[in-house]
N, C-alpha and C positions, 0 to 999 in steps of 0.2 A: 649630505646636509643641504643639497641644492634647494629643495623645497623650503627648508628652514630659512635659508638666507633670503629666498624670494619673499617669504612672509614678513621677514624683518624689514625688507626694503619697502614693501607695501605699507606697513605701519608707519614707516618714516615718511613716505610720500603723503600720507594723510595729515601728518603733523606739519609738513611743509605747506600744504594747501591751507591749513588752518592759520598759518602765519602770513597769509596773503603773499606768498612768494611763488615764482614759477618753478624754481628748482633749488636744490641745495648742493653746494660743492663740499664734499666731505674730504678733508685732508689729513686728519689725525689717522696715523697708520693703524692704530688699534681699532678705530671705528671702521676703517675700510675692511679690516679682517673680519670684524663682527658681521658686516653686511654682505661680504662676498666669500669669505674663507681664505682669501689670499693673504699670506704672511710675507711681506716684502719690506725693503728699506726705501722703496720709491713707488708710490701709487697714490691715486686719488679717484674719487667716485663722484659722478654727476647723477643726482637722484631728482628727476622731475616730479612735480606734483601729479602729473599724468604722463603715462608712457614708460618705456623701459629705461633702466639706468644704463650708464656708460662708464666703463672702467678704463683708466689710463695707467700705464706702467711703462718702464723702459725696456730695452731689448733684453736685458738680463733676465727679466721675469716673464717675458711674453709667453714663452712655452708653458711655464708653470700656470700662468693665468688661464690659458686655453684649456688646461687639464682640470684645474680646480673649479673654474666657473665658465663652462662652455656655453652657457645660456646667455652670457653677457657680450655685447659688442665691446671690442677692446681697441683702444687707441694706443699705439706704441710711439712714445715720445719721451725724451729725457725731461722736458719741461711739462710735467703732468698737469699742474694747475693751470698754466697758460693754455695748454692744449684743450682742456675741458672748458675753460672760460670761453674760448673761441667757439667750441662746439655748442655751448649754451646759446651764444648769440646766433649761430648758424641755424639752430633748431627753433629760433623764434622766441626764446626765453628772454624776457626783459628785466625781470627782478630776480637776481641770483643771490641766494643766501650763502653765507660762508661761516666757518667755525673761527670766530674771532679769538677764541682761547688758544688757537693753534697757529694761525697766520700772523706773521710779524707785521709791524707797522710798515717796515720797508717793503716787504713782499706785497702787502695790500696796495701800497702806492704804485708799485710796478704794474699790478693787475689793473688798477683803476685807470692808469694812464693809457693803457692799451686796449681796454675792454670796451665793447659796445653794449654793455649791460650795466644795470644799476646794482652795485654790491651792497648787501645789507646783512648785518650780523644777525644770526638766528639763535644764538645761545647754545645750550648743551643738549640739543635734541636727541642725538644718538645716545649720549650718556643716560638720558632719561629712559630710553628703551632698554639699555643694558642693565639698568638697576634690578629689574625683576628677571630672574633666570628661567629658562625653560628646562624641562627635565633632562634634555640631552646635555645641557651645560652642567647641571647639577651632577649628572653621572660622571662627567669628566673631573669635576671638583672632588667628587667622592673617591675616585681612583687616585688622584693626586694626593689626597689625604691618607689613603690606605698605604701608598708608597712611603709617605713620610713616617707613618706609624711603624712600618716594617723596618725602615732604615734605623730608627731609634732603637728598636729592640735588638737589631743586629750589632749595633755599636756599643750598647750598654756594657758588655764585658770589657771593652777597651778603656772605659772611663775610670781611671784610678790615679792615685798619687804618683807623681813623677812624669805623667804625660802632659804635654803642653796644650794650651787652649787651641792653638793652630792645628795641632795633630788631630784633636777631636773634631774640629770643624771640617777638616779634609776628609776624615773617616765618614762623617755624616753625609757629606756631599757625594763621595764615591759610592756609598751604599745606596743613596737615592737613585743615582744613575744606573747602578747594577740592578736595581729592582724595577727599572723601566721608565724613570724620569727622563725628560728631554735634557734637563739641566736643573740646578737649584733654582728655586723661584726668586731668590734674592740672596744677597751676601749673608752667609750664616753668621750668627752671633754665638760666641762661647765666652762667657764672662765668669771667672772664678774668684773666690775670695773677695777682697775689697773691690775688684773690678766689677763685681755684680751690682755695685751702686751706680754704675753708668748704664742707662737703659740701652744704648746702642753702642756698647763697647765693641771694638774690633779685636778679634782673637789674635793674640800675639804669642810670645815665647814664654810667658809665665807658666811654670809647671803647677799642676794641680797638687794641693797639699791636704793631708789629713786635717779635718776641721773646716774645710771649705764648703760653702754652698756654690754650686755651679749651675748657671742659667744658660740654657741652649735654646736659641730661637732660630728656626730653620723651616724649610718646606720644599716640596717638589713641584716642578712644573710639568704638567701632563696635558697633552692636547691643547696647549695654549693657556691652560687654567692653573691658577696658583694656589697652593696650599700654604698654610701658615700655622705653626704650632710652637709653643714654648713650654719647656719643662725645666724645673729646677730640682736638682738632686743634691744629696749630702755625701761628701767623702768622709767616711767614718761617722761615728755616732755624733749627731748634731747637739749643739748646746741648747739650753732651754730657750734662749732668746731666738735662736734660729727656728726651732719648732713653733714658737709662738707667732713669729712673722709668717711662716709658711701657712699655718692654720688660718691666720687672718686673711691672707690673700686667697686661699682656697674658699673661705666662706664668702668673701667679696665676689669671687667669680660665680659661685653658685647663685648669689642674689642677682647678679647682672644677667646671667643666662635665664634665670626664672622670669625676669621681666621682659625678655625679648620675644614679644608676641606681636602679631599683626595689629596695627593701629597704635602701638606704643610710641610715645614721643622719644626720639633718640636721646634727648637730654634726660628724660626720666630713667631710661635704661642705664645710662652712665651713672646717674644719681643713686640707683639702687645699689651698685657696687661701691661707689665712692663714699656713701654714707656709712657703710660698714667700716671702712678704713678710717674715716674721720672720727667715728665714735671711739676707736681704739687709740686716738691721739696721733695718728700717722698721716693725717690729711695732706700735709705739706710734702710727704715723701712719695706721693702718687701724682707726678707732674704731667702725665699725658692722659689722653682720652681713653675710654674703655675699649674702643675697637673701631673697626672700619670695614667697609665692604671689600670683597675679593672677587676676582673673576679673571678676565683677560689681563687685568693689571693687579699687582699685589696690593695697591692702595687705591680704592675707588669708592664712590658713594655707596651707602651713606656713611658719614662720620659720626661717631658717638662721643660726645664730650660735654662738659658742663656748659659750654657756650655754643653748642650746635643746635640747629633747628631741623625739623622734619619728622616724619613718622616711618616706622618699619612697615613692611608689607609682606604678604605671603610670598615665599620663594625668593627671598633676598638673603644671600649668603653674607655673613658678617664674622668678625672675630670678637672674642671676649678675652681681654688680656690685662687684667688689673695687675699692678705691681707695687711693691714697697722697696725703696732704695735708701739705704742708710750709709751716708758718706763715711768712708774709712772702715766700714764693717762688712758690707755686702748687701745683697738684695735678693728678692724673690719676685719672679713673674711666672704666671701660669696662663697659657693661652690655648684656646681651641678655635677651630673653624666650625661654624654651624650654619644651618639654614633655618630661617624663620618659617614656622608652620603654624596653622591654626590650632592644632592640638598640642603644641609645645615644640621647642626647637629640636631639630635633628642634628645631633652631633656627628660631624664628619671625621674629626680626629678623636680616636677612642683610646689612646694610651692612658693608663691609669694616672690619676692625679693624686694618689697617695704618695707621701714623701718617700722616695726610694733612697735607702742608705746603702752606699756602695763600698 
């Protein structure tokens, strides 16, 4: 992906030039990875408006950096930001942009006290580039989602009365790794019975019981990209209210997915699903946004909620995850990862959304 990373850096350089800066100091590790391919715990990247970028990392990652991005000059120094700030001054850059959402006030003060450059915040330039994915990224997401689907299918026979929430979560995570995931994309959620009323319940020792709805929110990490899927199943024949709530959430999700088109306002996409739930009298039981972007992070732009702004674009991966949570009774959430496309969304998670009775 060397050419891909080079193209990304060139697009960023054009943005830097457009902000009247000489260079940008990229310090968010996920952004460094996006621009270079290097996945490390200590790295930074200097991206000039003109000329080649310079990567800094410490001695632990120097060899990896040489293998992953041999086209880049590499500065080996434990103080990566200080080293690149000095490099910027030495290269004649006078106005150096930085990621103010990443550098702390204390760190900024240290850099400013020792730098021979003017430090200026440049906003979320790299995140703007990351918003729209290229087809290589979408292919990695597609495989992460396929692993997630396969893991769920493999674990389904183990989901039964008497098994604990934690055991189900462990089984899902083990299956994802067995099918090729680097690791789970996030801490898996398994919420049974009344615990299903807590959207981010942590799986514990409660045993699944006949009559429970069980909500499972999980995903695989593959090639650095995060899958996100939620399915709710019934243990034994569901009660009428459980089927009603499940059908309501399913209809709401279909409405939200149907509205996810290029050019759609994120607030309107959320509203398409939210209005279905409100009309059924459960508006207060849907307390979170409809979804979020996914990629190198599990939660990234765009965010879809009743108070969010922005528009969807072609090749933007998002989740659609409406839910209804009834205190003391349980809840239902259904979630898919999809890619916004001109002809309609491409679903990356394909497990059936029919209510499974186990």
